[in-house]
N, C-alpha and C positions, 0 to 999 in steps of 0.2 A: 231605539236605545238612545238614551241620553249621551251626549257628547262628553260629560264629566265622568262617566261611568266606565269601570274596567271590566273587561270580560272575565269570567271566572278562570279560564284557561290561562290567559295572560298573567292574572294575579297569581296562580298557582306556580308557573314558570318563573315569575320575577321574585316570589317568595323562596323557591327552591335555589335559584341563583344567589341571592342574599345569604342564605343559610351556607350554602358552600363556600362563599367568599369569607365569611366569618369563621367556618371551621379550618379554613386554609390559613388565615390570620393568626388563629389561636395555635394551630399545629407549628407554624413557623417560630412562633415566640417560644414554645415548649422546646423545639429542637435547637434553638440558638442557646436557650437556657441550659441546654446539656452539652453544650460545647460545639455543636454543628456549625458549619459557615454556610450563610445564605448569600446567594448571588442572584441579583435580579436582572432581568434582561433588560437592555438599553431600549429596545422597542419590542412591541408584541410582534413575534414571529407568525408568519403565516403558516399554514398546515404543512407545506411541502418542506419549509425549514424545521419545522417541529419533528417531522420523521428524520431528518438528517440528524438533529441534535440528539433525539432519543436513540437512535441507532448508536450514535458517537458515545453517549453516556453508558449504554449497556456494553459496550465492547472495550471502553478504555479506562474504566475506574475500577479502583481496587476495594474501595469501600462502598457504603450504602449510600443512596441518594433518594430523595423524595422531590417530585415535580409538583410545584405548587402554583400552577398556571401562569404567573408573572415572573416565577424565580424558581430556582432549584436549591434545595438544601443538601449539603455535602456532609457526611459523617467525617471525612478526613479533609484537613485544609490542603493537603497536597493535591487532592482531586479537584477541589475548589481553584486552585491555581492553574491546574491543567485546563480546566474548563475555561476560565477566563482568558488564557493564552489562546486556546483554540477559537473561541466564539467571542473575543472581546468586541468586535464591531457589529455584532448581530443583535 
């Protein structure tokens, strides 16, 4: 195999990840245009931290939210504030 070629499996995985990132970017813009609040993580949490965050989100919010990989969109501004207060340094 030539060192400049990319395996079909890797190309497919990369293509899917690019598509998902574009989808998340479009969705975040649509939600923000509808009045939702977007909060980005200061650093990318590891899997154990994400479990804690997702559990907290499901237990403590009054409105809807959407996890967008590097950020969370909140339907209610109050929920975004609570999230920032709880997870500000994370």
